[in-house]
N, C-alpha and C positions, 0 to 999 in steps of 0.2 A: 501492501501499498504504499508505499515511501512515495513513488514516485506520483500518483494520483496526490499525495499529500503536497506536494512538493508545484507540477505542472498542472492541478485541476485549474486557475483560476487563467493562464493563457491555452488554454484546451477552449474553456469557455469566449472566451475575447478572442481566439482565433475560427469559431464558430460565425459569430456575429459580425466578424467583421468579412468574415469569410461571405455572409449570407447578404448583405451588403455594395461588395465590389461590383467590378464593373462583370460581373459570371451570370448575377442579376439577369442584366440588358440582356444576352444571348437568351433569355427563357423567354423575356419576353418581348422582346423586339417583332416576331411574327403578331402581335396583337396590334401593331403599329398599320401594320403593312394594308389591311382592307383598306381601313379613313383616309391612309399619306396614297391610295392606287383610286383612289377616288379623286385626290385636290390635282393629282401631281397626273394620272395617265399612266404611271410608268405598269410596267409589264411585268410577271411575277419572272419572269431571268432579268428583268435591269435591278428586281429587286434584288438575284442572285446577287449581284454582281458589289452590289451596295454591302450587302453582307460582308463579303469577301476584304472590304477593304479594312475593317474592321479585325479579321487575321491577320489583312497581310501588316496592318498597326503592331498588333504582336506578333510579328518574328522581333520585336527590340527585345525577347524575352531573357538572351543569354544577354545582354546590354543589366538590362533590372538585374540577371542574376548572380555578374561581376560584382556590382556596386551595394550590394545587398554582404554580397562577401564578403568585401572590402570594406565598408562601410557603415555594414551591420544594417539585418532588415526592416528590425520597427520604423529605423526612419526615411527610408525606402519605401516602405508601404504608406505609411501617414500621409508623404508627401505624392505616391500614387491614389490615395483618394480623395485626397484634396482638389486636385487636379481634374478627375473624374466628376466630380461633383460640380466645377464651374462649369464647364464641358454642357452635363443637363442643364446648369441652368441659361448654359447662353442657345441652346436651343430648345430650351423652354421660351424662350420670349424674342428672337432674330426671328425676322421674314424666312419665308422659303424656299430658298436660294436653292436648286436641285446642285451646281457644283461649287458651293462655303459647305454644304450639308454633307453634298458627301469627302469633305477634305473636313469636318469639324468628326464625321462617323470613322476615317480614320485615323485622327490622334487619340478620340477614345479611345481607337485599339492601342493604338502605341504606347502610349500615359498608365492607361489602368492597368495593362497585363503586371505592373508591379501589385494591382490586387490579387490576383488571381493562385492559385493554390504552386507559384514557385515559395505565392512568402508564407499563406498558410501551414503549410507542411515541415518548409523552414521551421517554423516558431516551432513544434511541435515534438519532431525530432529529435527537437537540441533538448525536450529534455523528456523522451520516454526511451529507452531498449523491449526489457521484457513485454511493457504493454504498450508498444508501439502500432501496432495493428490498427488495436479500441482506439489508444488517441487519437489517428489519422482518423479515422471512421467518424468519431463526433465531433474534431470537429469539422468534416467537410458537411457532415449535414447538417450545418448552419446555410448553403444556397438550398439544400433540398427542403429543409423547412419554408425558406424566403419564397421558392418556386412552389410551394405549393400552397402559401397565402395567398402571394402577391398576383398572382392572374385575373381572378379573380376580382382580383379587387380594382390594380390597372386597368379591366376590361373596364368596369363599372362608371371609372374618371376618362374613359376614351368615350366613351359613349355619350356620355350627359356633359362631359364640360371640354371634349377636342381632345384631340392626341398630342397639346405642348404639357398638357394636363401632366399628361403622365410621363414627362420628363423631368417635368419637376417633386415629381412622388418618387421618383429614383434621387432628385440631389438629395428632399431631405433626408431618406434610409442612408444615404449614403454620411451626410453629416451628423447627424444627430446621433446613431447605429454604430455606423461601421468605423471613423475614426477617433470616436473617446474612447473604444474597446477595442482600439489598437495602443490608446496612448493608457489606457487607466488599469486596464486587464493584462497584455500582452508580455510580456517577461523578457531579455536576455539570456540564456541557458545559466546558471550559478558556477559554473568554471569554461572559458571559454573552449578549453581544447576537447570539451565533453561529445564523443558518438564522431572527433574526426576520423581519416581515414584508419583501415584496419589493417592488425600489425600481421596476416597472415599474407603470406606471398602471393605477392603478383596482384593484390586486391586492394591496389590504392590506388586514390583515384590521379596519377601523374600520369601522364600520359590515358587515359579514357578513351582520348581518338581510335586507339590502337587493340581495344579489347574486345573483344565479339559485342561481349553482351552490351556495351554503349549501343550495336548496329542494331542486336535482334529487339534494344526497346521502344527503338527510334520505328522498325518497323512495326513491332506488332501498338506503338500510339496509334502509326496513321492511320495499319487498318481499322482500328479502334474507333479512331473522331471519321475516317470517309465518311459513312454510312450516317454517322450519328447524330453528326454537325448539319450533315444534311439535310435530314426530315427535322432535326430538333427549328430548325432558319428556317421552313415554311411547313411548322407541324396546323398551324389554325387552320392557314388554305388546305393542307391536304387532308386536316381529319372533317375538314365543311366539304372534298369531296368524295368523302368515305360517308356522306350523308344528315353528319352530324351539324347542326348550327353553330353560330356565331359563341353562345351562351354554353354549347356541350364544348364547344372545340374546347374554351376556356379553362374548364371541365379536365379535359383532354392533359391537355400541358402540365394540371396538378396530378394526375394519375403519373403522370411520367415521373413527376418528384417523388410520389410517392415511389415509385420504384424503388427510384434514387435513390433515396430514403433508406428505407429497410435492404438496397444489396450494398450500403454503403457498412450499415452495421455490420453484416452478419458478416460479409466479404474480412472486414475488418478484427471481427471476435477470429475468425476461422484463420486468419495470417496468424494468429497468434498461438494456434494449438495445432498447427500442420504444415502439410508441404506447403510451400507458397506457388507451384508454378503448379501443381493440378487444382489448386484453390483456383488460379489466375485460369486455369483452363478453362476449367467449370464457368466459371461466372460471364469470360465472354463465350459461351457458347448460345448463355440463354437468351440474349435479344436477336440469334438467326431466327424464335419460336415469335417473338413480336411480331419480323420483317416476315415470315411464312403468311403468318391471321393476317395482316394487310391487305399482304399480294389473293388471298384465298378468300375475307371476308368483304361485305357492302352493305350498306344501312343496316346495322348490325350493332348499335351503341357498346354491348356490352364485348362486344368482339375487339372494337376498336379501347378501349380504357385500357381491356388486357392487355394489349401488342405494345401501346404503349407505356405504357407500365415494366413490359417485361422487354425492352428496348430502356428504359430507365434504371432498370439494377440492371443493367453494364457502368452506365455511365458514373452509376454512384459509389459501384467497385475503382471502378478508372481512378477516380485520385490517391486511395488507398492502395491499388497498386502501383503505382509509378512512384508514390512518396518512402513504402514501401523498401520497393526495390531499388530503386540510387541509393537508400541509407543504408541496406544493407550489405549493396556492391561494393561502394566507393566512401561510404563512409558522410560524412559533412567537411568539412575542409573544402575541397568546392564541391560543395554540395548545387547551391545557388547557381552557377556557368556549367554545374554540368546538366541538371535537372534544365538548366533555361535552355539549351543545345535543344534537349531530347525534344520539348516543347517547343524548340521551330518544329522538327522532323513531324512535332504531332500537330499544328494550326496548318503543313501547308496537307497535309491530310484534311483540314479542316476545311482549306479553301475551296479546292477540288470541290467535298464532296457539298459545299452550300453555291458553290457555279453550274455543277451538273448539277444538281436536283431540279431552282429552277428553270437550267439547258432543256435537260431531258423530261417537262411535263412539256414545253414550248416546242419538243421538236415533236412529242410521241402523243400530246395531249389528253398524258395520267402518268402520276407519280411511280405505275408495277415494275418495272423496268431497271429503273432507281432501286425497288424494295429487293426486288430478284440478284440484282447485285450485292448489295447490303451483307445478300447472307451470307455467302463468297468471299465480306472481307470480311466478316468476324470470326470464317472460320480460318484461316490464316493466322490472324492474331491470335484468335484460340491456339493453336500449335505451335505457333514463334515459343507463346512463354513458358514453353515445356524442353522450350532446345535452351534458355539462361541458366547459366551454371549461378547459387548462390555458395556461399560459406557457411560448413555446417551447423561452426558454434558462432551465438551471436560476439556482437566487434565489440562487447564491453559487457563487464558487469557491476 
């Protein structure tokens, strides 16, 4: 219990900040699409390109990771939270000029990367070893809880007060919850070298680009993010095409986040108890079931909710898996830099998925082809996890 007594405040603060950072925008952005589409006349493919700008900006992850390793993750995290709040405020009040809107979306991704999992997994990993999987899971549930509660609220605000009110709500959440959580609850680990590079020969952080585990994690992360990001980017339109109303589609996003919540907790608990590679394999296959349901069903509300919840299960487990595997395999001395480069690989998959999802619909008139391709991506990622070698012993006691 010593780890929990020392680190519970950091876990709580990480959860609150994670749930109000830029990740929340990824969950609710599809709710902005229908009103923006009416106002601008943009196609779904064009919205895919717009969303891809967020991912393009997030390629700054290695820079953010380096800054965290060099100057401390709390300072960089807090600056990122203030920056995205300012950007949300700007978008909520400025006229809708397409080019300016695109630039702001890009900058949101560029600065907001400091509020993503690279920050909160680094915070938690520094305090936990034996209970690392569960601690990571609890911290990441902040995103899931926010994604369950926020879509109906944001949808109501957009429907009744316009899409700008949605951005103002995101700004308030970042400033009133996320920033205080970082400043008042999250703490640097008590010992600066806690969790640094493992002493096992060949398992250090130096020269990580030459290690197969690094590239296997990159491949797995691409395989996970390509399909999931595409479906999340336009989940509301996709579910409406399945026969759901706009209010039901908002509930569908909450169902996705509910799957994330339970997938996150279960995966984190199991990572501390049994073979991590096998756990990763199983949890990465679960969303394939959801894709099959979406592919094979139509106008079936319960099946659609179950499908997106199954897809959410893996996305919940994803942060547990990546944070756990990087810390266990490479240690924490260069955690931010290593995690940042793997996150770049994941964002390449995200960019591809976001761009293809809308384009495939423009080309074929449906999302079916993408849903079938997603099954293949998840299978490849699941098998890749099995090939990653981890040290048998704990990094420290």
